[in-house]
N, C-alpha and C positions, 0 to 999 in steps of 0.2 A: 705555077700553072698549069707546064706544061704536063713538069711528072707527076703534075697531082690526075693530069688529063686520063696518062700516061698507066697510072694504081687502077681510076672510075672504069679503061677500059675495063681492065683480066675483075674487077668485080663484079661491075655494076653497068652493064654496056647503056639501058632507057639513061642516067644519072652521068654517063662518060657525053650520051648528045645533048640534055638540059643542060649541060653547062660548055660543052659546045656554040650549043646557039644561045648563050649566054657573052658568051665571047664573042659574036661574029655584030650582036648586036653595040656593049663594048663599043669595036672599029666601028662602026656606022653610026654611034650619037660620038664619039668622039674626033671625027674628022670630021662633025660637022659642024659637031663644036666651038672647036679649035681652027675656022673656016669664018662663023657668023664673029669670037667671040676677038678673033683680028681685026674686022675688017669694022665691026661696030659698037667693039667693047660692051658683049649686054650677052646672055645666055639666055637664052626664051624659054619660056618656063614649058610654051609648047612638049621644050622633047627634055626637057627636064622630070617635068613631074611625070610622064609618064612611064618614064623610065627607070623610077623608086617603083612599082607595078611592074613590066616589065622584069627587068634588073631579079624584083622582090619573087615573084611569081620558081621563075625560072628556075634562083639558084635553091630557096629554100624549098623546094620541089623537089631539085639536086640529091641537098642537103641529109633529107628525109628518107627518100629512096635507098640514096645510099648505105644509110644508120637500117632502115626494114628490113632492104632485102636482104646485107652481111654479119646481118647477128650483130652485129657490136652494141655495145652499150655504149649509152650515151653518155656524157662528163668522162670519158673512158679515155685514156690516152698513152703508150709507154707502160701498161702494167699499175697508175695510180688519175686519183682526179686530177680535171683543168677545172680550172678558177672559169665561168663558163664556156666550158672544154663544150656541151651540144649546138653542132653544128649549123642550126635551125637559128637558135638564139643567139652565137655570131656574131653571123649576116644580119638579128633586131639588133644588136647592140654595137656591134660594127659602125653599122653606117650613125644612129642618134652617136655614138663619142665619135666622132667626124663630127657631123653640122649640130654639135654642141662647143665641141672645140671653136670651128670658120667661128660660131655664134659671138660666145666672147673677144676673137678680135674682135668680130666689127661689129661690137658694143665699145669697143677699149677703143677702137681706133677706124673713127667708120670710112674716108677719106680709106684707108690702105687696103677697104675687103668693103668689094658691090657684095648684097645680098646671096643675087647668082651663086656665089665661088661658092657662099654659104649651104645655096637646097642643094651646087652640086656634089660638097664634099656627105652630103648623106649621102651619094645614090653609092660615090667612091671608098665607101666607110666600107663598102657589104659587098662592096665583090672583093673587096680588104679583109673585110673578117669571114667569103668565106675561106677566106687560105685561113687568116692565123693572126693574130694579134700583134707579131711581129710585120708582116705583113702591111697596117694597117702604121705599127709609129713608119716602115720600111717606107710607103708609098709618102708620107701627109714630106719626112723630111725628104723626101726629097723632091719635092715636085719649091720647095722651100731654095734648096738649095742651088737650083733651075734654075729657077725668077729673080736666085739676090746672083746666080754668073749672068742671064742677058745683064738684070739688071747693070754689072761692069763695066758690060760688053757696050749694051750703051753709051751710058759716063767716058770709060775711056775714046768710044770712038768719038764721043761732043754728041750723040744722036739725038741725047736725052738727057734732066740736071734731076738733081732731090727730088723734085716737086712734079717729077714725071708722071703717068699715068699704065701700066700695062697692063695688054692683061693675062690675067693670073690664072683663067679656065686652061689657056694649052697646057701650061707647067702644071698642075692640076692633075690632066687627062696622060700628063705624057709623066709624072710624080709614083701616077696609080699603073698605067702601063711597066716602068720599070719592074715595082714589085714584082705585078702580078707576074716577070718573069724567073727568077727569084726561083731554089727550092724550098720546097713545105716544108 
């Protein structure tokens, strides 16, 4: 995301400010949701649902402004067509794909995943989709890696059992944040 911001500043300052606002919103949202989820094992709709609108408007507008201002051909990158390469489409598709992935996990094993995690996945998918499909995968992988390592640490310290419930939202947010720091 940092390198993407640098490139946006040079090409389209308005898109830069829109993405920067989206990142600032992400930080505030992540901090609030992490505290609430750790304390109450809950990701409140009053925070998650508006995040779809805020992230969607900011990121979609930034993507459209950048494409229009730079004169780039949608769907073309590195000289060739890219599957779902249109930035605005990738934002929406990233949110839908990640939401669907977490929804399937919830269907397969309901005690292992709360529906708040499913709803949050769509928001995170939009952020990561803005950056690219590799970031969607990396953010998802990092979330499960961090959550798994935390669970192992709890087991090793005898502070939890295999049946212990851990709030997964903070790991989803940390995984997305880590993926956002990866190069574009």
